[in-house]
C-alpha positions in Angstrom: 1.6 5.3 -24.5 0.0 7.8 -26.9 0.7 11.5 -26.8 -1.6 14.2 -25.4 -5.1 13.2 -24.4 -7.8 15.7 -25.3 -10.9 16.3 -23.2 -14.3 15.9 -24.7 -16.0 19.0 -26.0 -19.2 20.3 -24.4 -21.5 23.1 -25.2 -22.1 25.8 -22.6 -25.5 24.3 -21.7 -23.9 20.8 -21.4 -21.1 22.1 -19.3 -23.7 23.8 -17.0 -25.6 20.5 -16.8 -22.5 18.6 -15.9 -21.7 21.1 -13.2 -25.2 20.8 -11.7 -24.9 17.0 -11.8 -21.5 17.1 -10.1 -22.9 19.3 -7.4 -25.9 16.9 -6.9 -23.7 13.7 -6.7 -21.2 15.4 -4.3 -18.3 13.1 -5.3 -15.1 15.0 -6.1 -13.2 14.2 -9.3 -10.6 12.4 -7.2 -13.3 10.3 -5.5 -15.0 9.4 -8.8 -11.6 8.1 -10.0 -11.6 5.7 -7.0 -15.3 4.7 -7.2 -15.9 2.8 -10.4 -19.5 2.0 -9.5 -20.4 5.6 -8.6 -18.5 6.8 -11.7 -20.5 4.5 -13.9 -23.7 5.7 -12.3 -22.6 9.3 -12.8 -21.9 8.6 -16.5 -25.2 6.8 -17.0 -27.1 9.7 -15.4 -25.2 12.2 -17.6 -25.8 10.2 -20.8 -29.5 9.8 -20.1 -30.0 13.5 -19.3 -28.0 14.7 -22.4 -28.5 12.0 -25.0 -24.7 11.7 -25.2 -22.6 8.5 -24.9 -19.6 9.6 -22.8 -17.7 7.2 -20.6 -17.0 7.8 -16.9 -13.3 8.2 -17.8 -14.1 10.9 -20.4 -16.3 12.8 -18.0 -13.7 12.7 -15.1 -11.0 13.7 -17.5 -13.1 16.7 -18.6 -13.7 17.8 -15.1 -10.1 17.4 -14.0 -9.0 19.4 -17.1 -11.5 22.1 -16.2 -10.2 22.1 -12.6 -6.6 22.6 -13.8 -7.3 25.5 -16.1 -5.5 28.8 -15.4 -8.9 30.3 -14.3 -9.8 27.5 -11.9 -13.5 27.4 -12.8 -14.6 23.9 -11.7 -16.8 23.9 -8.6 -15.0 23.0 -5.3 -17.2 20.8 -3.1 -15.0 21.5 0.0 -16.0 19.6 3.1 -19.5 18.7 1.7 -18.1 16.1 -0.7 -18.7 12.4 -0.1 -15.4 10.6 0.8 -14.1 7.1 0.9 -12.7 5.9 4.2 -8.9 6.3 4.4 -6.8 3.6 2.6 -5.2 2.8 5.9 -3.1 -0.3 6.0 -3.9 -1.6 2.5 -0.3 -2.6 2.0 2.4 -3.7 4.4 5.8 -1.8 4.3 7.3 -4.5 2.0 4.3 -4.4 -0.3 4.4 -0.6 -0.4 8.1 -0.9 -1.4 7.2 -3.3 -4.2 4.5 -0.9 -5.5 7.0 2.0 -5.4 9.5 -0.1 -7.5 6.8 -1.1 -10.0 5.6 2.5 -10.3 9.1 3.8 -10.6 9.9 1.3 -13.4 6.6 1.5 -15.2 5.1 5.0 -14.8 7.9 7.4 -13.9 9.8 6.9 -17.2 6.6 8.1 -19.0 7.0 11.5 -17.2 3.3 11.7 -16.3 1.7 12.9 -13.1 -0.6 10.8 -10.9 -3.8 12.3 -12.4 -2.7 11.2 -15.9 -1.8 7.8 -14.5 -5.2 7.4 -12.8 -7.0 8.3 -16.0 -5.1 5.6 -18.0 -7.0 2.5 -16.9 -4.7 0.2 -19.0 -1.6 1.5 -17.2 -3.3 1.2 -13.8 -4.2 -2.4 -14.7 -0.6 -3.1 -15.7 0.7 -1.8 -12.4 -2.0 -3.7 -10.4 -1.1 -6.9 -12.3 2.6 -6.5 -11.6 1.8 -5.8 -8.0 -0.3 -9.0 -7.8 2.7 -11.0 -9.0 5.1 -9.3 -6.6 3.0 -9.6 -3.4 0.9 -12.7 -4.1 -2.5 -11.1 -3.7 -4.7 -8.9 -5.8 -5.4 -5.3 -4.9 -8.4 -3.8 -6.8 -7.4 -1.0 -9.2 -9.7 1.5 -7.5 -8.1 0.8 -4.1 -4.6 1.0 -5.6 -5.5 4.5 -7.0 -6.9 5.5 -3.6 -3.7 4.3 -1.9 -1.4 6.2 -4.2 -3.5 9.3 -4.1 -3.6 9.3 -0.3 0.2 8.9 -0.2 0.7 11.6 -2.8 -1.5 14.1 -0.9 0.5 13.5 2.3 3.8 14.0 0.4 4.8 10.4 0.8 4.7 9.4 -2.9 7.2 9.6 -5.7 7.5 13.1 -7.1 8.6 13.7 -10.6 11.8 15.7 -10.9 11.2 17.6 -14.1 14.0 19.6 -15.5 12.5 21.6 -18.3 15.6 23.6 -19.1 14.4 26.7 -17.2 17.4 28.8 -16.1 16.7 30.8 -13.0 20.3 32.2 -12.9 19.1 35.8 -13.5 16.6 35.5 -10.6 19.3 34.2 -8.3 21.6 37.1 -9.2 18.8 39.6 -8.7 18.0 38.1 -5.3 21.7 38.4 -4.2 21.6 42.2 -4.9 
């Protein structure tokens, strides 16, 4: 896997146009990741309006990057966004365990979060292909992403345990005083 992925660069007017379009479509960035047809339509509309040639993945990556900035400046659609029905019983308990093992073996060593994983279509396809071999049936990539995202938001998914060498010893001592 390559190193850091950079977001596309937009002018202020292009950024404002993208925000307006995002508000018009009413699909959150997480939902666009799970809806390839709507994401393609979103990108086509954007490219027609701006004369650019950005992919849906590039646009979603830009929006997620904006959302994660220190000054969280990306619009929040709240309850007004369009949502997919819940993933529900997409996988049985055994199939879920197979997915967890594949994810742990394939994605966790890369030390990337789920958002980065979702944006890497090749990696998602690799996990989906391995899952197909393991369970004997194909689960579409977009449904796999939706399933993992739902589990992650409920706190039921694999969390990265990152030790960045930060020492909180002084804070522990201060708290004890």
